C-alpha positions in Angstrom: 5.9 6.8 27.4 5.3 10.1 27.5 6.6 11.4 23.9 7.8 15.3 25.4 9.9 13.6 27.8 11.6 11.6 25.4 14.9 12.5 23.6 17.0 10.2 21.5 19.4 10.9 19.3 18.6 10.1 15.5 21.0 8.0 13.8 21.2 9.8 10.3 21.6 6.5 8.8 17.8 6.4 9.5 16.5 9.6 8.7 12.5 9.6 7.7 12.8 9.6 3.1 9.8 11.9 3.4 7.9 13.1 5.6 3.4 13.7 5.6 2.3 14.9 9.1 -1.1 17.0 8.7 -1.6 20.3 11.7 -0.8 18.0 14.9 2.7 16.7 13.1 4.9 18.6 15.1 7.3 19.3 12.2 4.3 20.5 10.0 4.9 18.3 6.8 8.5 20.2 6.5 11.7 17.6 6.7 14.2 18.1 9.6 17.0 19.5 8.2 20.5 17.8 8.1 24.1 19.5 8.2 26.6 18.6 6.6 28.5 16.7 9.6 25.3 14.4 10.0 24.6 16.2 12.3 20.6 16.2 13.0 18.2 19.2 14.7 15.2 17.3 16.3 13.0 19.7 18.2 15.5 22.2 19.9 18.1 19.5 20.5 21.1 18.8 18.2 23.1 15.6 18.4 26.7 14.3 17.0 25.2 10.7 15.9 27.9 7.8 14.8 27.5 5.7 11.4 25.3 3.2 11.6 26.1 -0.2 10.7 22.9 -1.3 9.1 21.0 -2.9 6.7 19.4 -0.2 3.8 16.6 1.4 4.6 13.4 4.1 3.5 11.0 5.6 5.5 8.0 7.5 5.4 7.1 9.5 8.6 3.4 10.1 8.9 0.7 11.8 10.8 -2.5 12.3 9.3 -5.3 11.6 10.7 -4.2 12.0 14.3 -2.1 8.9 14.9 1.7 8.9 14.0 2.5 5.5 11.3 5.5 4.8 9.9 5.8 3.0 6.4 9.2 1.5 5.8 11.2 -0.8 3.0 13.5 -2.3 4.0 16.9 -5.1 2.5 20.2 -5.6 4.1 23.8 -3.7 3.2 25.7 -6.2 1.5 24.8 -8.4 -1.6 25.7 -11.8 -1.5 25.9 -12.4 2.5 24.4 -15.2 4.4 20.5 -15.4 4.3 20.1 -15.2 8.1 22.4 -11.7 8.2 20.5 -10.9 5.8 17.4 -11.5 7.9 18.5 -10.0 11.1 20.2 -7.3 9.3 16.7 -6.2 8.5 14.8 -6.8 11.4 18.0 -4.7 13.6 17.2 -1.8 11.2 14.0 -2.0 11.9 13.9 -2.4 15.6 16.4 0.9 15.3 13.7 2.7 13.3 11.2 2.4 15.7 13.7 3.2 18.8 14.3 6.4 17.4 10.2 7.6 17.3 9.5 10.2 20.3 6.2 7.5 20.8 6.4 4.0 21.1 5.4 1.7 18.8 4.7 -1.7 16.8 4.8 -3.0 13.2 1.8 -4.0 12.4 1.8 -5.8 9.1 4.8 -7.3 7.0 4.7 -8.1 4.0 8.8 -10.4 2.7 9.6 -10.7 -0.8 11.5 -13.5 -0.8 13.7 -14.9 -3.7 13.1 -18.8 -2.9 10.7 -19.9 -0.4 13.0 -22.7 1.0 14.7 -19.8 3.1 11.4 -18.9 4.9 10.9 -20.9 7.8 14.3 -18.9 8.8 12.5 -15.4 8.5 9.6 -16.5 10.0 11.8 -18.5 13.3 13.4 -15.2 13.7 10.1 -13.4 13.4 9.0 -15.2 15.8 11.6 -15.0 18.6 11.5 -11.4 18.3 8.2 -10.4 17.7 6.4 -13.0 20.0 2.9 -12.4 20.7 3.3 -9.6 18.7 3.4 -10.7 15.6 2.8 -8.7 12.6 0.2 -10.0 10.0 3.0 -10.7 7.7 2.5 -12.2 3.9 5.5 -14.2 2.2 5.6 -13.4 -1.5 7.9 -15.8 -3.8 9.2 -12.2 -5.7 13.5 -11.9 -5.5 13.9 -8.5 -4.3 15.5 -6.7 -8.3 18.8 -5.7 -6.5 19.9 -9.3 -5.6 19.3 -9.4 -2.1 17.5 -12.4 -1.0 14.7 -10.2 0.4 13.2 -7.0 0.6 10.7 -6.4 3.1 7.8 -3.5 3.8 6.4 -2.7 6.9 3.5 -0.7 9.0 4.3 0.2 12.2 1.7 2.5 14.4 2.0 4.2 17.6 0.7 2.7 20.2 0.1 5.7 22.0 -3.8 6.4 20.6 -3.9 3.3 18.9 -4.9 -0.2 20.9 -3.2 -3.0 18.7 -4.4 -6.7 18.8 -2.2 -9.6 17.8 -5.1 -12.1 16.9 -3.2 -14.5 15.3 -0.8 -14.8 13.0 -3.2 -13.7 9.8 -5.0 -11.2 11.8 -4.5 -8.3 13.0 -6.5 -5.2 14.0 -5.3 -1.5 14.9 -8.6 0.8 16.4 -8.6 4.1 17.7 -10.9 7.2 18.3 -13.7 4.9 16.8 -12.1 3.8 13.6 -11.4 -0.3 13.4 -8.9 -1.6 11.5 -9.0 -5.1 10.1 -6.2 -6.9 8.4 -6.5 -10.3 7.4 -4.6 -12.8 5.9 -4.9 -16.4 3.5 -3.5 -18.9 1.8 0.3 -20.2 1.8 3.6 -19.7 -0.5 4.1 -23.1 -0.8 2.1 -24.6 -3.8 -1.1 -26.2 -3.8 -2.8 -28.4 -5.5 -6.2 -28.3 -7.4 -6.8 -25.7 -10.4 -6.8 -22.3 -9.9 -10.1 -21.5 -9.7 -10.8 -23.8 -6.7 -7.9 -22.3 -5.3 -8.9 -18.8 -5.4 -12.3 -19.8 -4.2 -10.1 -21.5 -1.1 -8.7 -18.5 -0.5 -11.0 -15.8 -0.6 -13.3 -18.0 1.5 -10.4 -17.9 4.4 -10.3 -14.7 3.8 -13.7 -14.4 4.8 -13.4 -16.6 7.7 -10.8 -14.8 9.2 -12.7 -11.7 9.0 -15.4 -13.0 10.5 -13.1 -13.3 14.1 -13.3 -9.7 14.3 -16.6 -9.3 13.4 -16.1 -8.5 10.4 -17.5 -9.8 6.7 -15.9 -8.4 3.6 -18.3 -6.3 3.0 -16.1 -4.2 4.9 -12.6 -5.0 3.4 -11.6 -1.7 1.5 -8.0 -2.8 0.1 -7.0 -6.9 -1.3 -4.1 -8.2 -2.3 -3.3 -11.5 -4.6 0.1 -13.0 -5.4 -0.4 -16.0 -7.8 2.2 -18.0 -8.8 1.8 -18.4 -12.2 -0.6 -15.9 -13.3 -0.6 -16.1 -16.9 0.2 -19.7 -17.4 -2.7 -21.9 -18.5 -5.0 -22.9 -16.2 -7.1 -25.5 -18.1 -8.5 -23.3 -21.7 -8.2 -20.4 -19.8 -5.0 -18.2 -17.8 -4.7 -18.9 -14.2 -5.6 -15.4 -14.0 -8.6 -15.4 -16.0 -9.6 -18.3 -13.3 -9.0 -16.0 -10.1 -11.3 -13.4 -11.7 -14.0 -15.9 -12.0 -13.6 -17.0 -8.7 -12.9 -13.5 -7.6 -16.7 -12.4 -9.5 -18.5 -15.3 -8.5 -17.7 -14.7 -4.9 -18.3 -10.9 -4.5 -21.8 -11.6 -6.9 -24.1 -11.2 -3.5 -21.2 -8.7 -1.9 -22.9 -5.3 -1.7 -19.9 -3.1 -1.7 -22.0 -0.3 -2.9 -24.4 -0.4 0.2 -21.6 0.2 2.6 -22.8 3.7 4.9 -19.5 5.2 5.0 -19.6 4.9 0.6 -20.4 8.5 -0.9 -23.7 9.0 -2.5 -24.5 8.7 -6.5 -21.5 7.3 -7.9 -22.0 6.0 -10.8 -20.1 3.1 -11.7 -19.5 -0.3 -9.9 -18.0 -0.1 -6.4 -15.2 -2.7 -5.0 -12.1 -3.4 -3.0 -9.2 -1.4 -4.6 -6.6 -4.3 -5.6 -3.5 -5.8 -6.5 -2.8 -8.8 -8.7 -0.1 -9.9 -9.4 2.3 -12.8 -10.6 5.2 -15.0 -8.4 7.1 -17.8 -8.3 5.6 -21.3 -8.3 1.7 -21.8 -8.2 1.2 -20.6 -5.0 -1.3 -18.3 -4.0 -1.5 -15.7 -1.4 -3.8 -12.8 -0.1 -4.4 -10.4 2.4 -7.0 -7.7 3.1 -7.6 -4.8 4.9 -11.4 -3.4 6.2 -12.3 -1.2 8.1 -15.6 -0.2 10.3 -16.7 2.9 12.3 -19.6 4.7 13.1 -18.0 8.6 12.4 -20.1 10.1 10.9 -17.3 12.4 9.3 -16.0 9.5 6.9 -16.5 8.9 3.8 -14.6 6.1 1.7 -15.1 7.2 -2.7 -13.8 4.3 -5.2 -11.8 5.7 -7.8 -11.1 5.3 -11.6 -8.9 6.8 -14.0 -9.9 9.0 -17.2 -7.5 7.6 -18.7 -8.5 4.1 -18.5 -11.1 1.7 -19.0 -13.2 0.2 -15.5 -11.6 -3.0 -15.1 -14.7 -4.4 -14.1 -15.8 -3.1 -17.5 -13.2 -4.6 -19.6 -14.0 -6.4 -22.9 -14.3 -10.4 -22.4 -11.2 -10.7 -24.9 -9.2 -9.9 -21.7 -10.9 -12.2 -19.3 -14.3 -14.1 -19.9 -15.2 -12.8 -16.0 -13.6 -9.2 -15.6 -11.2 -8.5 -13.1 -13.6 -7.0 -9.9 -11.6 -3.7 -8.6 -11.6 -0.3 -8.7 -8.6 1.7 -9.7 -8.2 3.4 -6.1 -9.9 3.6 -3.2 -9.8 6.8 -0.7 -11.2 7.5 2.7 -11.5 11.1 4.0 -11.1 11.7 7.7 -12.5 14.8 8.6 -9.4 16.7 6.4 -7.1 13.8 5.8 -7.2 11.9 2.9 -5.8 8.4 2.2 -5.8 7.3 -1.4 -4.9 3.4 -1.9 -3.4 2.9 -5.7 -4.5 -0.5 -7.2 -1.9 -1.9 -9.3 -1.5 -0.1 -11.8 0.3 -0.8 -15.8 1.2 1.0 -19.0 -3.1 0.6 -20.1 -4.9 3.1 -22.0 -8.3 2.5 -22.0 -8.1 -1.0 -22.2 -5.1 -2.1 -24.4 -1.2 -1.9 -23.6 0.9 0.3 -24.9 4.4 0.7 -25.3 4.3 -3.1 -26.1 8.6 -4.4 -25.2 9.8 -0.5 -23.9 10.7 -0.6 -20.2 10.9 2.7 -20.3 7.6 4.3 -22.0 5.6 1.5 -19.5 7.1 2.5 -16.5 6.5 6.4 -17.9 3.0 5.6 -18.9 2.5 3.9 -15.2 3.3 7.0 -13.6 1.2 9.0 -15.6 -2.0 6.8 -14.9 -1.1 7.1 -11.2 -0.7 10.3 -11.3 -4.1 11.7 -13.3 -6.0 9.1 -10.9 -5.3 11.1 -7.7 -4.8 14.4 -9.1 -7.6 17.2 -8.0 -9.4 16.9 -11.0 -10.1 13.2 -11.1 -11.7 13.2 -7.4 -13.4 16.7 -8.4 -14.9 15.3 -10.8 -16.0 12.4 -8.8 -17.7 14.6 -6.3 -14.6 15.3 -3.6 -13.4 19.1 -4.4 -10.4 20.0 -2.8 -9.0 17.0 -2.8 -6.5 15.2 -4.6 -2.6 14.2 -4.7 0.6 14.6 -6.0 3.0 11.5 -6.9 5.2 13.4 -4.7 2.9 12.9 -1.4 2.9 9.0 -2.0 3.9 7.1 1.3 5.4 4.5 -0.3 5.3 2.7 -4.1 6.1 -1.7 -5.1 7.2 -1.5 -8.5 6.5 -5.1 -9.9 9.3 -5.3 -12.7 8.8 -8.3 -15.3 12.3 -9.2 -16.7 15.9 -8.4 -14.4 17.4 -6.7 -17.2 14.4 -3.8 -17.2 15.2 -3.1 -13.5 17.7 -0.6 -13.2 15.9 1.7 -16.5 13.0 1.3 -14.6 14.6 2.6 -11.7 15.8 5.4 -13.1 12.2 6.4 -14.7 10.5 5.8 -11.0 13.3 8.0 -8.8 13.2 11.1 -11.6 9.1 10.9 -11.4 8.4 9.9 -7.5 11.5 11.6 -6.1 12.7 10.0 -2.4 9.5 8.2 -1.9 10.4 4.6 -0.6 10.1 1.6 -3.0 10.4 -1.8 -2.9 11.3 -3.1 -6.8 10.5 -7.0 -7.0 10.7 -9.6 -9.8 7.3 -10.5 -11.2 5.1 -11.5 -13.6 2.3 -8.9 -14.7 -1.2 -10.1 -15.5 -0.3 -9.1 -19.6 2.1 -11.2 -21.4 3.2 -8.1 -22.9 2.7 -6.0 -20.0 6.1 -5.5 -18.3 6.0 -3.1 -15.2 3.1 -2.7 -12.7 3.1 0.1 -9.9 0.5 -0.1 -6.7 0.7 2.3 -3.6 -0.5 4.6 -1.1 -1.1 8.2 -1.1 -1.8 10.7 2.5 -2.9 14.5 1.6 -5.4 17.0 2.9 -7.8 19.2 1.1 -6.7 22.0 0.3 -8.2 24.4 2.7 -8.1 28.0 0.5 -10.0 26.8 -2.5 -12.7 25.7 0.1 -12.3 28.9 1.4 -12.9 30.3 -2.1 -15.7 28.4 -2.8 -17.7 28.8 0.3 -16.8 32.3 -0.7 -18.0 32.6 -3.7 -20.9 30.7 -2.6 -21.9 32.9 0.0 -21.7 36.2 -2.3 -24.1 34.8 -5.2 -26.5 33.9 -2.7 -25.6 37.6 -1.0 -25.9 39.1 -4.9 -29.2 37.1 -5.0 -30.6 38.3 -1.8 -30.1 42.5 -3.3 -32.2 41.5 -6.1 
C-alpha cells in the first residue's frame, strides 16, 4: 500500500515510546506531539481516538538505513488472567501496532519469555493460526516475566514496501533489501534435553550452522548470537554448565575466521567474534539463535567493540572458564551514515572481576555504565570510527535479566532513571556467575556526527593548505 495514501488514526494506547529516524524518516527523529485529550497529531491530520482495550506495550519506530522497522515489547494487561487470554491480548496488541503504521509491515522474529514450558503449545497453536505461512522465527525461553504475567514477547517487524521477507521454515527467516541480506536462524528445544552440557551445546551449534547453510550462509556470516541455557551455573561433571558451553563454542569457532570477513574493519588489534548473550533459564534445555549478514555493498563495515572498563571475555583468566567465552562486547555495523550497535549481554564486571556483590542497585547502575562506555563516541573513536557512537537514550530496546524476583523493583527503578522511555522487558533468569544479579543487553541506532566530521575535514584541509604555503 502506498504510504502517502494510507491515513489511519493512531491509538493513543499504542503510541511509540521512541522514534529513531534517519533523514528519510518523516518525523526527523522527533516525537509526535501528544495532546492532553489523548489526541495525537499525525502529519496534518488530527484524530480523536477512543481508549483501547489491549495489552501493555512499548515499542520503538525506526527508519534507519532506508527501511522502516519496529521493536515491540508486549505483555497482557492483567496479571493472573487465563493464559490463553494473555496470548490473545499480546497478539491483538502486536496486530494493532502494525496496522497503525503508515506502511505494511510483517513480524520477522519473536522471542517469547514464558513462565511454564507447558504453556508453549498454546502459544504455538495461536501463532500458527494467526501467522500461517508468515510465521516469524520464534524462540521460546523459559524465563518468567518479572511482573508476574505468564508471558512477554519481544518482536521485530519490518516494512514490506522495500524489503523482501522469506519465511523459509520455523527455524529460518531471511530479509533482503538494497543489496543487503539478513538471515535469522534458530536451534534447540525448550524441552529438557539429554546428554552433557558440552554435547548439547555442540549439537545446537551444528544445527544452527546447518540451518544457515539452507539459506546459502554459514557461521562465518554471523554477527550476533543468543544462548539460553538451563541450569547455567549448575555443575556438569567437574565444570559448570556455562563453562561447558564455552568449551563447545571455543571448539566450534576454532576454524571460523571471523576476522577475515570482507566487511570487517581493518587493523583490528584484538580477536574477532560475534556479539553474544549467554543467559540462564529454567530446566536443562538449550535454545539458541543467531543473526547473519551478507552483502557486496562497498559502503558497509563491521566493527567488533571491546569495553575500556572490561577485560575482553576471550582474555579472561582460566579461573573463570577453562576455555574462555568467545564473544565481542558489541558488534557495530555502519551503512553509510547509519550505525547499528548490538550490545552483548553485559553485567557488573570491571576488568574481569564482579563488583558490588549482593547489591542489585549498584550492580544495575554499573552494568548500565558499562554499556554507556561501550557505545560511547570516545570508544568508537579509539577503535577507528570517528563520528560514531551512541548514548543510552539511543537504545531502541533493552532486555534486563534479573536473577532474584525480590530485586525486580529496585532494578527497574535504576533502569527507568537511566534509560528513560526505552522499551524494556524484564525476565527472571540466572546469570553466568553466582555473584552476578543482573545482566542487560540491547541494540542502539545512531548516525555519524556530521558536524564533527565536517570540522575534522576542514581542519585537515586547513593543515594541508598551511603546509602547501610554507
